[in-house]
N, C-alpha and C positions, 0 to 999 in steps of 0.2 A: 416814884413820880411817875405819873402816867404820861405816855405820849402826847403832844399836841395836838389838836384837832387840825387838821390842813385839807382845805380843798383841794381838789384836782388841779392842774396847769390848767389855767383859762386859755390858753392858747392851742394846746395839742391833748389835753385831757389825760396826760402823764399823771405819775404818782410824784407828789411833793416830798422834800426832803427838808430837814434844819441841818445847817453845817455851823460848827463852831469848834476850834480847837478845844482839845483836853484841859488846856492851861488857861484858857477864855482870853488869850490874846488878839486872835482873830476877829474880825468883824461880823457880828451875828447875822445869817442871811438864810433865805429859804429859797429852793429851787427845785427844777424839776429833771426828774433823772432820765425824762426822755429826750427832752427838745433842749435841755441846757440853759434855758432862761432862769433868771432869778433876780432878787432884790436884796439891799442891805440895810442896816438900820442900825443905829446906836444901843437898841437893846434884843434880845430874841425876842420878846414880846411884841416890840413894834414892828419887828420884821415878818412876823406871824399875823398881826393885825392888817399890815400892808398886803400881804400875799391873799389873804383871804377876801380882801376888800376890792382885787382885781378885777378887771372886767376883760373880755376877749377883744381882740381886735376886729373890726368889718372883715365879712369873709369875702367880699369883693373891694377891690380899691379903683378909685378913679384913673384913669389914663395918664400917666407922666409924658410931661414934653420933653423930650432928650434932644439937647441942643448940642449935637455934636458935627 
């Protein structure tokens, strides 16, 4: 079986990986080796589709009001 096609991380551009235990008891997930972001789904196919459909966050963020 060939490795699934995974786009780079939408946040840092790092290499993506799939994760599931050998006995298939863990929740299927796809994550980034560099920044650690990840997503989970009920099936590995769904996790891969979700990962490849993600978009990055805006490069700039509006000012936050800190109420301290």
